[in-house]
N, C-alpha and C positions, 0 to 999 in steps of 0.2 A: 221339116228338117229332121235329120237323123244324126244322132251323136254316137260315135264309136270310140270305145276306150279299150285299148289292148293291155294285157298284163301277162306275166309269166316268163318274160325274157330273162336272160342272165348269162352266166358263164358256165360252160360245161366242157369236160374233156371229150376228145374224139371217141366215138362209140357210145356216148351217153345219150340221154333222152331229156326232152323238155316238152311241156304242154303249154301252148299259148292259148289265152282266152280273149274273146272280144265281146264286151258287153254293149248291147245296142239299146238305145232309147230314142223316143221321139215318135215319129209316125209309125204306121203299122209295119214294123220291121219284119214281121213274120211273112209278109208277102214278097220280100226282097231276096234276090240271089245274093250270096255273100261269098267272100273269098279272101285270099291272102296274096300279097305281093311282097317282094323284098328288094333291098338295094344295098349292095356291098360298096365299100369305099372305092371310088374311081370307076364304078361300073354303072350301067343303066339299070333302072328298076325293071324287075322281071316278074312274070307270073309264077306263082307257086301252086295254088290250088283254088278250086271254087266249088260251091255247092248250091243246088237249086233251092227254091224256097221251101219245098217239102222235104228236102234231104234225100230225095230219091235218086238224084243224079249228082255225081261227083266227077271232077276233072283234075288232073295233076300234070305238072311239068315232068318231062322225062327224067330230069335230074333228081327228082324226089320220089318218083313212083316206087312203091314197095317199101319206102321208109317213112313217109309222112301219111297221116290220115286226117282228113277234114270231116268234121261232124257239127251238128247244131242241135240245140235244145230250144225249140220255139217257145216252150212254156217259160223259159228263163231269158228269152231274147239274147241268147249267147251262142257264139260259134267258137269252135275249138280247132286247134291244129296240134295234133300229137306228132312229135318229131322224134324218131328213133334212129339209131345208128348214125348219129350226127358226125359230120365231117368238117374239117376246117373251112372248106369252101362253102359251107352253109352259113358262115359268119356274115351277118347283114342286119340292117334294120328291117323288121317285119311290119307290114302295114295291113290292117284289116280294111276291107272295102264292102260296100253294099250298093246294089243297083237293080235295075229292072229285069235284066236278063243275065243268065250265067254265061260267062265268056272269059277268054284269056286276055282280052284286050282292055288295057287299063283305062282307056278313054271312055269306055262304056259304063264305068262305075261312077255314080253320082256322089258318093260319100266315102270319106277316108278318115281313118283314125290318125293319131299323132305318131304312131310307130313305137315299137319296143325293140331294144337291142338284144341280139343273140350273138354270143361269141363262143366259138368252138376252138379249143386249144389242142394242139397236136401232142 
């Protein structure tokens, strides 16, 4: 089993920045691809970003490309999501995920965190 705990969410004004963290524990998380999804009120959950186990490959949704950066520190079993130039439409619950392959498809991820709220005011 893998446990994922997100932190760093909060409220920020449009144009501001936040950094989300996801601390992983349990099985050998260093071998897992990890990523972030988000779900806004009344909307379906959507892919945000993903990173390979080595950190050598990263993928982003078009809506966040150029503004968000995903990274990981395998020594700390932690993945990060640096979010800059935030917009009101980024408001959502953000979920950390871990799985065997790096992908934008949520059903491919085996482990999910409990989520952290990000609210961007205009």
